[in-house]
C-alpha positions as CSV (number, residue, x, y, z in Angstrom):
1,M,6.9,-21.7,26.9
2,E,8.6,-20.0,24.1
3,E,7.7,-16.8,22.7
4,K,6.0,-17.0,19.2
5,I,6.0,-14.1,17.0
6,F,2.9,-13.6,15.0
7,F,3.8,-10.2,13.2
8,E,6.8,-8.0,13.1
9,S,7.2,-4.8,11.0
10,N,9.2,-1.5,12.0
11,D,8.4,-0.8,15.4
12,V,5.6,-3.2,16.1
13,K,5.7,-6.5,17.3
14,V,3.1,-8.9,18.2
15,T,3.9,-12.2,20.1
16,N,1.8,-14.6,22.1
17,S,3.0,-12.8,25.4
18,R,3.6,-9.2,24.2
19,F,2.3,-6.4,21.9
20,I,5.1,-3.7,21.4
21,T,4.2,-0.6,19.5
22,G,7.0,2.2,19.6
23,N,8.0,2.6,23.2
24,Q,4.9,0.9,24.8
25,T,4.5,-2.8,25.5
26,Y,1.4,-4.4,26.5
27,A,1.0,-7.7,28.1
28,M,-1.3,-10.2,25.8
29,S,-2.4,-11.8,29.2
30,N,-4.2,-8.5,30.1
31,V,-5.7,-8.1,26.5
32,T,-9.4,-9.5,26.3
33,S,-10.3,-8.4,22.6
34,V,-9.0,-5.9,20.0
35,K,-11.1,-4.1,17.3
36,P,-10.3,-1.5,14.5
37,H,-11.5,1.8,14.6
38,K,-11.7,4.3,11.6
39,Q,-11.7,8.1,12.1
40,S,-12.3,9.9,8.7
41,P,-11.0,13.3,8.4
42,N,-12.6,16.5,8.8
43,R,-13.5,18.0,5.5
44,M,-15.5,20.8,6.5
45,P,-12.9,23.6,6.8
46,W,-11.7,22.7,3.3
47,I,-15.0,22.7,1.7
48,F,-15.6,26.1,3.3
49,A,-12.4,27.1,2.0
50,L,-13.7,26.1,-1.5
51,F,-16.7,28.2,-1.2
52,M,-14.6,31.1,0.0
53,G,-12.4,30.5,-3.2
54,V,-15.6,31.0,-5.3
55,F,-16.5,34.0,-3.4
56,F,-13.1,35.5,-4.0
57,I,-13.4,34.9,-7.7
58,L,-17.0,36.4,-7.8
59,I,-15.7,39.8,-6.2
60,K,-12.7,39.5,-8.8
61,S,-9.9,38.7,-6.4
62,Y,-8.8,35.9,-8.6
63,L,-5.4,35.2,-7.2
64,I,-6.8,34.7,-3.7
65,G,-9.8,33.0,-5.1
66,F,-7.9,30.3,-7.4
67,G,-5.1,30.0,-4.7
68,L,-7.7,29.0,-2.2
69,I,-9.6,26.6,-4.5
70,G,-6.4,24.9,-5.6
71,L,-5.2,24.4,-1.8
72,A,-8.6,23.2,-0.9
73,I,-8.7,20.6,-3.5
74,F,-5.1,19.5,-3.0
75,V,-5.8,18.9,0.8
76,L,-9.2,17.3,0.2
77,Y,-7.6,14.9,-2.5
78,N,-4.9,14.0,0.0
79,Q,-6.6,13.7,3.3
80,K,-6.8,10.0,4.4
81,P,-8.7,8.3,7.3
82,L,-6.8,7.5,10.5
83,Y,-7.0,3.8,11.4
84,T,-6.5,2.7,15.2
85,V,-6.2,-0.6,17.1
86,I,-8.2,-0.4,20.2
87,L,-7.0,-3.0,22.9
88,K,-9.6,-4.0,25.5
89,T,-8.3,-4.8,28.8
90,S,-9.6,-5.2,32.3
91,S,-8.6,-1.6,32.9
92,G,-10.6,-0.2,30.0
93,E,-9.8,0.4,26.2
94,N,-6.4,1.6,24.9
95,R,-5.8,3.2,21.6
96,A,-2.6,1.4,21.1
97,L,-1.6,1.9,17.5
98,H,-2.6,4.8,14.6
99,T,-1.8,4.4,10.9
100,N,-2.9,5.6,7.7
101,E,-2.9,2.3,6.2
102,Q,-5.9,0.0,6.5
103,E,-4.1,-3.2,5.3
104,Y,-1.1,-2.7,7.9
105,L,-3.9,-2.3,10.6
106,N,-5.7,-5.4,9.5
107,Q,-2.3,-7.5,9.7
108,V,-1.8,-6.3,13.0
109,I,-5.5,-7.0,14.2
110,N,-5.3,-10.5,12.7
111,A,-1.8,-11.1,14.2
112,L,-3.2,-9.7,17.8
113,N,-6.4,-12.0,17.3
114,E,-4.0,-15.1,16.9
115,A,-1.9,-14.1,19.9
116,I,-4.9,-14.2,22.0
117,V,-5.9,-17.5,20.9
118,H,-2.4,-19.0,21.2
119,R,-1.4,-17.1,24.5
120,G,-1.9,-20.3,26.5
């Protein structure tokens, strides 16, 4: 049976028989299901830094206060969730692929689901 490619981009490739990500290869015959996982970034340290910046401004340490507030706002604004492809196999679950792009993850998940259906 000829290997059919469902998705190929950068170092990720999904075929009816294999899922290749980076230097790791998974046999599609062992994969029973796939699911996405979203991990939100931890914002608490940066929220704390915001409050510390306000505190420093109140005690008239303006340079430290505004610097801390600026840094905290920059980091909070630029933090992105981490999306993961989780493969379920007979030996358990594997976190196979991590990305900050939800649309990319959805394309990989759709390709993996197609590969499971067409693996024969």
